[in-house]
C-alpha positions in Angstrom: -35.7 -10.3 23.5 -32.9 -7.6 23.3 -33.1 -5.2 19.7 -30.2 -5.8 17.9 -27.3 -2.2 18.8 -26.8 0.3 16.3 -23.9 1.8 15.9 -22.7 5.7 14.9 -20.0 5.8 13.0 -17.4 8.6 12.1 -14.5 8.6 10.3 -12.4 10.4 8.3 -12.1 9.9 4.2 -10.4 11.6 1.8 -10.9 15.1 3.4 -14.3 14.1 4.6 -15.8 13.1 7.5 -18.2 10.4 7.0 -20.8 9.5 9.6 -23.0 6.3 9.3 -24.9 4.0 11.2 -24.5 0.1 10.7 -25.8 -3.0 12.6 -22.3 -4.8 12.6 -18.8 -3.4 13.6 -15.6 -5.4 15.0 -12.2 -5.3 15.2 -10.9 -6.6 11.6 -8.7 -10.2 11.2 -7.0 -7.5 9.3 -4.3 -6.0 11.4 -5.4 -2.1 12.2 -8.7 -2.2 10.8 -12.0 -2.1 11.7 -15.2 -4.0 9.7 -18.4 -2.4 9.4 -21.3 -4.5 8.0 -24.7 -3.9 7.5 -25.2 0.2 7.2 -28.6 1.7 7.9 -30.0 4.1 5.8 -33.4 6.5 6.6 -36.0 5.0 4.9 -37.4 7.6 2.4 -41.2 8.4 3.7 -41.2 11.6 2.8 -40.6 13.9 -0.4 -37.8 15.6 0.7 -34.3 14.2 -0.1 -31.2 14.6 1.3 -28.5 14.7 -0.7 -25.7 13.9 1.4 -27.4 10.5 2.2 -28.0 10.2 -1.3 -24.1 10.5 -2.3 -23.5 8.1 0.7 -26.3 5.9 -0.7 -24.5 5.6 -3.8 -21.2 5.4 -2.8 -21.7 2.5 -0.5 -24.6 0.9 -3.3 -23.3 -3.1 -3.1 -21.0 -2.7 -0.4 -20.8 -6.2 1.6 -17.9 -4.9 4.0 -16.4 -1.5 4.4 -12.9 -2.4 6.0 -11.6 1.4 7.9 -7.9 1.9 9.2 -8.1 2.3 12.8 -6.4 5.6 12.7 -9.0 7.4 10.5 -11.9 6.3 13.2 -13.1 9.4 15.2 -15.5 7.7 17.0 -17.9 5.0 17.4 -21.2 5.2 19.8 -24.3 3.0 20.4 -27.0 4.3 19.7 -30.7 3.7 20.3 -31.7 4.6 17.2 -30.4 5.5 13.7 -30.2 9.1 12.5 -29.7 11.2 9.1 -26.2 9.9 8.0 -24.2 13.1 7.5 -21.1 13.5 5.4 -19.2 17.1 5.4 -15.0 18.6 5.1 -12.8 17.7 7.0 -11.4 21.1 8.9 -9.6 22.0 11.9 -8.3 18.9 14.1 -10.1 16.1 12.5 -8.2 16.6 9.5 -5.0 16.2 11.6 -5.3 12.2 12.6 -2.1 10.7 13.0 -1.1 7.1 13.3 -1.0 5.6 16.6 2.6 5.6 17.5 4.6 1.5 17.5 7.6 0.9 19.1 10.2 1.2 16.3 13.8 -0.5 15.2 16.3 1.0 17.3 19.4 2.7 15.3 22.3 0.6 14.8 25.2 2.7 14.2 28.9 1.9 12.5 27.8 -1.3 11.5 27.9 -3.4 14.6 25.1 -5.4 16.1 23.5 -4.4 19.3 24.5 -5.2 22.8 21.6 -6.8 23.2 21.6 -9.2 19.9 
């Protein structure tokens, strides 16, 4: 039986870049969102405590599922095993994420409907 895949999800949230690991990730029924479930946080078998990991554990404590906007996703990788979770301040191009361009409505001029309407 194949092992359950593990995904590394990197996304932008309020000028911070979050790097988390999860077992379930898929496109949401909510248009424009990715659903992330079953977060993986490293087992604390050592005495050293990572403040970033503790902050993320606290933020996602009790969270069953997260809906992350697609335009906030920086990268999703399928990995062999989880690493340490990270949170860092956004810098450079990471803070300049823009929504994917969508076709808009054609402007109407002079109150007349368009010819193809």
